[in-house]
N, C-alpha and C positions, 0 to 999 in steps of 0.2 A: 517895851516892859519885859523884865525879865523875871520869870518864875522859874522854880526848882528843878523841873522836868523839861525845860526849854533845852533842845540839844544845840542851838547856835549859842555862841558864847555872848552875843548881843541882845539875845532873847528874840524870840519869833511872835510874842503875843502883842496884839495891837489893842490899845484903848483908846476910844473916842469919847473926849469930855468937853462938854460946853462950857466956853469959856466965861460967860455972863453967870451961869448958875454953879458951876461946878458939878454938874449931874453927869453921871456916865451914861453916855448915849449908847455904846455898843462896845461889845468886848470880843475879840476874836482871837481864839487859842490857837497855837499852832497846829494842833492835833486837828483841829476841824477845817485846816486849810484845803485847797485842792491837793490832789495825788502829786502833781509836780512841784509846786513850792513845799510841800510837806518833804519830797525827796530831797530836794534842795537843802532844807534845815537839817536833815539826817547825815547828809553827805558833806556838809561845810566842815565839820570837825575833823574829817578823813583828810580833806584838801589842806586845812591849816597844821595839819600834823599832832592834833589833840588827840586823836584817836589812834592806837596801835602802838604808842611809844616808840622807843629805841629801835625795836625789832622792824617796825613799818619804814622808820626813817632809814634803817641800814637797807632794806629791801629796795626801797626807792632810789637810794644813793647808788647802789650795785646796778640795777637797772638802767639808771641814767648814764653812768660809767660805760656799761656794756653798749648802750647805743651809740655813744660817742666813739668807743673802740671800733665798732662795725663801720661807722662812717669814716673813720682815719683809715683802718685796714682795706677798704673798698678803694679808696683813692690810691693808696699805696700799691694793691695789686693792680689798678687798672695801670697805673704809671710804670710798673715793671712790665707789664704785657705790651704796653705800648712801645716801651723803650726796645724790647726784643723785636717786635715786629718792624721798627725802624732800622735796627741795625741788619736784620735779614733784608729788608728792601734795599738798603744801601750796599750790601754785599753783592746784591743779585744784578744791580744796575752797574756795576763794576765789570 
């Protein structure tokens, strides 16, 4: 069930209803959940990009591109260093 103050876009409030009598058996609001489930409910909009807007999306994109660039530059530096070591070893063996 989705209530106005639910942090999760699909709602985090649970309602149990008796299928025969339609009586409400129990209601569990998101803010009465255990701390782990409550933290998940609050962090989910951050995960889906609903929180933070374009600024957060841009920061995440820059961070992702930076990590990718670090991986590529690491392989490139390793490859250059390896090529120099191989060339030096080849020159010494002659």
